[in-house]
N, C-alpha and C positions, 0 to 999 in steps of 0.2 A: 850026547842025550836032544835027537832031534823031533822038531812037532810038526806035528801035519795040519798041512793046510785045512781051513774048513771051506768049505761050501758055504754059497750064498744063503741055503738054506739051513741052514749048520749053525751058523751066525747068527740069522734071524731065530730061532729057535733054542741059543744060549741067551740072547739081549732080552729075549720075548719070557719066557716059557720057564727059565732056569734063571735070571736075576731080576724078572718082573719089571720091564718095560715095556709103557703103556701106549700103543701103536691106534689106538682107537682112532679112523679117521684119516687115515695117513696109510693110503693104497702102493704108493713108489718107494717101500722102506726098501727092497729089494733093490732097487733102480740107487738108492742114495748111495747103498754098504759097497755096488760094485762101482759108481762116478768117485765115490766119493774117498774112500780105501776105509774100514775097520780098524785100524792102525792109528790113523790121522785123526779119525773120529773119535776113539778112546779118551783120547786128551779131555772131549770135551766134556765127557762121560764123569769123569773123575766127580764135578762136585757137584752128583748127584746121585753115588753111589754112598751107600753104609759107611768104611773104610778100606778106601782099594789099596793106602797104605801098609793095610797088614792083611788082604789078601780078601778083603771082603768086595765084592764088586758088587754084590747085591743092588739095586735099585734104591731110593728112599722109596718108601708108599707115596702113592700117588707122581709121580714121576714119568712124563708124557714127551713123544719123541721132541715135541716143536722145544721143550725147555734145553738141550743141548744144540738144535738145528736151528733157532733163529742166533744166539750168538755165531754160530758157525759160519751159515748165511752174514753175517755183519761181517765177521774178519775177510770171507771169500773178496767182498764186495770192495773189501778197506784195501784188501791187496792187491784187485784190480789198479783203483786209485792209484795206490803208490806205483806199480807197476807202467803204468801212461807216465806217469810224472818222470819216475824216471827215465822209462822212453827220450821223449820230450828232451830231457838234462842231458842225456845219450847224444841224441843227434844234434844238439846245438855244441856239444864239446867239440864230437868230428868237425863240426863246418866250420866253429872259430878258429882250432887247433890247426888246420890245415890249410884255413885261409891265411893266418897270423904267421905262419913258417913259410909257406909260400911268398909271399910278402916279404919276409924279412929275412929269408934266409935261402929263397932259392925251393923251386920244386923237389931236387930232392934232399935235403941239408937236414929233413930229417932223421937219420943213419949213422948223422955225423959227432961225434963225441962232444964237439965243440959247441955245438949247438944250442948244449944245456949246460946247465953251472954243473958245478962240482958239490954234492951235497953226497958223506960217507955217512954208511949205517953202521951202528957201535962197532960192527968187527971189523971195521976199514974196508971192505968193501966200495968202493963208489956207487954208489945209487944208477947213474947215468948209464953206467955199462951194462949192467945188470938192464935193465932200462930197453938200449938199443940191442940186446939177448933176445929180449921181447920181439920188440918191434920187427926184427928181419924174421922170427921164427913164423910169424902170422901171413903175413903176404904166400910164404914158400907154403905153406899148407891150405890156404882159402884157394876155395874153386866157385867165388864172386865171377862175374860174368868180367866186371873191370879189370881184375886182376891176371886172369887168360886173356884176356889180349893183350896184356905189356908181354904178360911172359912167351904166348906164341910168338909175339915180334920179335920176340930179343929185346924188350928196351927195358930200362928200369920203371921201375913202379914212380909216376910222382906221390906227393904226401897226398894230393886230396881224393885218388883211388885206395894209397895204401891204408889211410883209416878205417875206410871201410871194411878192411880184413882183419883190424886190431878190436881186441873186446874189452870192456870199458873199463878192468880194471889197468889197463896196458894205459888207455887214453889219461884216466885220471891221472896216473904218474905224470905221466907229462905235464899234465896244469901243474903238477903240486912240485916238479923238479925246476919246471919254469927254465924258458927258450930266452938263453943269452941275450936277444935284442931288448933294447928296452920296452917299444912298443907293443909285447908282449900279455 
């Protein structure tokens, strides 16, 4: 079974004419559907529909677009705040990891197993081995200017450049595995 995609106009017709959504005074509904994605918005519709769990997706009488757009926009603002905070945390983590690792083990010790504590997963695999595999793959894949510079000159990549190529999950594992030297 395949589902045919609907145009924005068809989505509007479905929501307004067939399901009874009031969009009075809201002229940009087509833009909202295009920019936000019907499927994402549909999660916000549910509280205002008669019985969506049993297939009755008609809106309760008097449901206006603002009823679900206000919570949607508030969630969007919250996501932006969280992303801003996460971005700041990520930058701080990168900087601290690079600085302390370089100060305590040298510019290239981030790729050495001996730089990390031995912690084993439940299956017996050493976490630091998995970490080192991840650490090696990201600079190899990177197109960051600082990484390209070292590759072009056939030089090893120091930690302060390598951290710019690592995703947040790899960096955060570095923090939890903990560098061997006491000052980290």
